[in-house]
N, C-alpha and C positions, 0 to 999 in steps of 0.2 A: 838503047833498045828497050830497057825496062820502062823508061818514061813513056815511050810510044805505046807499049802494051797497057800501062796504067791509064793513059789518056783514052785508049780505045774502050777499056772496060768502063770508065767513067761515062763516056759518050753513050755506050749501050744501055747502062743503067738509067741515064737521063732520058733516053728515048722511051725505055720501058715505063718509066714513071709517068711520062707525059701521055703514054698510050693508055694507061689504066685510068678510067674515069674516077674522080674522087667520090667518096661516099656521100650520099645525099644529106643535106643539112637543112634543118628547119629553123624558123625564126625562134625567138625566145618563147619558151613554153612554160606552162604552169602545171606541174604534177599535182595530183590530189591524192592524199593518203588519209585513211580513217583507221584509228587504232594502229595496228601494225601492218596494214596492207596498203600497198601502192596500187591505185586503180589504173586501168588502161588509159592511155592518152587519146583524146578525141577532140577534134575541133568543136563538136556539138556540145560537149559537157565541160570544156576547159574553163577554169575560173578566170575571171577578168576584173579589171578595175573600171569603175565608172563614178564620176563625181567625187573622187577621193575615197570611195568605199570598195572593198573587195566583195565580189559576187561569186557564189557557189551554186551549182545546180541543185535545185530542190529535190530532184530525183535520187540524190544520195541517201535520202531517208526512206529507202525501200528495202525489201528483202532482209538480209542478215543485219544490215546497218540500221534498219528500223528498230529491230529488237535491241541492238547494242546501245543506241542512244535513247531508246524509249520514245522515239518520235515517229509518227506516221505522216504520210504525205498523200494528198489527193489533188488532182488537177482537173478542172472542168474546162475543156477547150472552147465550149460554146460561150460561156460567160467570161472566159479568160480569168478564172479565179483559182488560185492555189491556196491550199490550207495545210499548215503544219500543226500537228496536234499531239499533246502528251497527256495520257490519261491520269498520270500522277499529279494531283492538284488541279486537274481540269484546265490545263493551259492550252491555248491555241492562238496561232497567228494567222490572219487572213490577208492574203495579198491579192487585191484587185489589180491585175497587171495593166489596167487602163489608167490607173491612178499613180501618183508619186508618193503615196503614204501607205502605211500598214496599220491594220486594226487588230486589237486583241479581243478576247471574248467579252470583255466589259465595255467594248466600244471605244477604248482609248486609242488615240492616234499617235503613231511613231513614224519617224523618218529614218532612212529613205524607204521607198516601196520596192516591190519586186520588178524584175525586167524580163520580158519575153524576148529571147534571142534565138533566132533560127528555129522557132517553134518550141523551144525548151524554156520552162520557167527557171529563173535564177533569183536567189534571195541574198540579201546583204549578210555576210558572215558575222559582222559585229553584232547586229541586232538579234539574229537568231541565237548566237552563242550566249549572249547576255540573258535573253529571255528563257532559254531552256537549260542554262547552266552547263555548258561544255566549253572547252578551250580550243583555240586554234592558233597556229603560228604560220608566218610566211618566212621561209628560210631560203637564202640564196644558195643555189647548187649549180652544178655544171648544166649548161643548156638553158638555165632559167631559174625558176623558183619552185619550192615545194610548199604546198598548202597542206598543213597537217592538222586534222581534226581528231580530238580524243576527249574522253571523260577526265575530270579532275583527278590528280593523283596517279597519272600513268607511270611516272617513275623514271623517265629519261629526259635529260635536257635536249633542247632542239638540235644542237650539233651532233650529239651522240646518236640521236635517232636518224638524222640525215646520213651520217656515216654508215649506220647499219642498213639503211635503205638504198645505198648506192647501187648495189647489184640489180635490185628490182627496178630502179629508175633507168639504168642503162638498158635493161631488157625492154622496158616499156617504150623508151625513146627509139630504140632500133625498130620495134614493131610499128611505131607511129610513122617514122620516116619511110619505111618500106611500103606501108599502106598508102601514104600520100603519093609516093612515086608510082605505085600501081594505078592509083586513080588518074594521075596525070597521063599515063600511057594507055588508058582505056580508049577503045574505039568509040567515037561519038555516036550517039543514037543507037547504041546497042541495047536491045530490049532485055530487061532483067526478068528473072524468073519470079513470079509472084510468090510471096510468103504466105502460104495458107496454113491456118491452124488445123491440126489433126483432131479428129473426134467430134462428136455431136456437142453442141452448146446447149446448156440447160439454164433456163431463166427461172430461178426460184423466187416466189413472191410470198411473203409472210405478213401476218397481222402482228404489229408490234405490241407486245404486252410485257409482263414482268420478267419474261425469259429473254428479252432482247439482248441484254449484256452477255448472257451465256451463249446465245446464238452467235453473237459477234466473235466471241472467243473461239468457237468452233470454226467459223469461216476464216478467221485469221490463221488458225493452225494449219488449215489446208490451202491457204492463200487463194480463196475463192470469194465470190460476191453474191449478193442477193438483193432483192428490193423489199424494203420494210414499209408497209402501209400503216400510217399512224392516224389516230383520231386527233381532232384539234386539241382535245384535252391532253393527250399524250404529248403532243408537240409543245404545249405550253409548259409542261412539268418536267421535261427530260432533255434540257438543252445540252448537257454533257454527252448523253448518248447520241444525240443528233450530230454533234460535232465529230464524235468518233466515227459515226457512219460515213459522214462526208469525207473525213480524212483517210478512211480505209477503202474508199471506192464503192461503198454500198449506195444503192439508190433509195430515195425517200419519196413516198407517195402519200397522198391524203386519203384517209378512209372516212367516207361520209355515210350517214344513216338516212336512207330514204323515208323512214318512218318518224324522223325527228319532227315533232309538231311545233317546237320552239324556234327552229332555225331552218331556213330554206337551204337547198343544195348550194346555191351561190354563196350564202352567208357562211356556211361551214367551210367551204373551200377558201374563202377570203380570210377567215379567222385562222385556219391552218397555215396558210402561207405567211401571214403576218408573224406567227409564232416561229415558223421555220426561219424566216429572214432575220428575226431578232437573235436567234441562236447561232446561225451559220453565215449570215449575210448572203444567203442564196434562197431561191424559190424553186418550186417544182411545178410541172404541168402533168404529173402522173396522178391519177385518181382511181379509187375503187368505190363503187356505189354498193352499199350493203342494204338489204331489205328494200331495194328500189325497183321500180318498173322501168319500162322503156322511156317514159317521160322524164324520170329522174336522170337517167343516163344522158338523154339528149340535153337536159339543162346543164349538166357538167361539161358536155362537149361544146355547147354554145358559149360557155364561159372560158373556152380556150384550153380545156384539159383533155388529155388522152386517157380514156377509161380503159382499165385492164380488161382484156379479153383472153383468158387463159385457154391454152390448148387442152390442158388437163385440170379439171377441178377436183382436187383431192381434199376439199374441206370436210367431207364426210368420212374420211379415213384417217386413222391414227398413224403418226410416224414416231413411234416410241421404242422401237427395238430393231435388231439386225434383220429379223424376218420382214418387218414392215418396210425397211429400207430396200431389201432385195426385191420385194414385190413392186415398189414404186419404180425402181430402176428398170425392171422388166417391162412395166407399162410404158415408160419413156422410150425404151429401146425398140418397142414394137411400132413406134411412129417414125415416119420419115422426116429427115431434116431436124432443125432446131425445135425445141419444145419449151413452151412457157407453162409453168406449173403453179397453181394457186393452192397453197397449203393452209391458208387462214391461220388459226392458232392451234393446229392439231399436232405440231411437232414438239417433242421434248428434246432436251440437250443430247441425251443418249441416242435418240433416233437420228438426230441431225448429224452427229459425228459418224454414226454408222453409215449413213447415206453418203456423206462427203467422202469417206474412205472408199466406199464402193465406186463412186464416180471417178475418183483418182485412179483406182486400180483398172478401171475400164478405159483409161486414157481419154476422159472427157472433162469438160469444164463447166462450172457453175458461174454464171455471169449475172450482172445486174441489168435488168431490163431498163431501157431509157425511154425518153419521150418520143424517140423516133424509131426505135428498134426493139 
């Protein structure tokens, strides 16, 4: 009798076990951790191997981790060029994602190059770590491997860190599996809700001068962007600042003088772009004609440049205090839609910080004007 009851219980448990679907499982994954944080798992940004080299997403060097590593990242999807930049010692790596090699600021070539995968730039961990002096490890863990990036002297061996990160990896893996299962169960052709940014967009345009570095500090602090219009002479003499602008998402334009008797508009633009390409391996089609008439503007346009046409010309007004910043924001708020503002060289660091703080409080964004928007 007891055997019959035990057999029945065993049969019931077996049926119940078969009736419950097993937890979803994914293929071998690569976790990514920086310092003491394990990042969310995503097919878009997961490290991978190619040609014997481990590749990591270049976008890891943004936000908090940009400050931790001291490395900034910028990507131009039009030219498919990614730049990693470190202001300490003026180090920069330039990845033309159409090529198989990497350039540094001196023009030296290293291998391998970057890879564009699913629209995301990836860079070789070995090359980047060696150039910018940080460490990384690949540690075998449950479900796959852990890629751990950190500064030298972190103080934990690989295995101890992996053990300490076990809970975070389990949580990230469960989230990843659930997300993949959810995507697999989505109804095809379901329209998604568009992701619209809240608040008015403000396109600040400045004349680059001796305050450019301080202006970049202010923009970095509030994680905003602007466009810096530079004379050919400035472009020749400030390669480090130009690389910093490119790496932090700022736009660079060429400022030409319509009253220059020694050089034509076309010659100034050509000279400026040559200097910019030498510093950043990139060119611009943004221009601002100073002291010029309609013919000068037409000459720049005929050379293939987009000349700045600001909605608000504030070159005659100072931006040097909180009251100036408040007045500027009121002017911008009175206009409908997005606004392009030409400040020329009238802004001080104090005024710029006050303005950016007010913009942030008003739930608005300062962005860099581009060649098409």
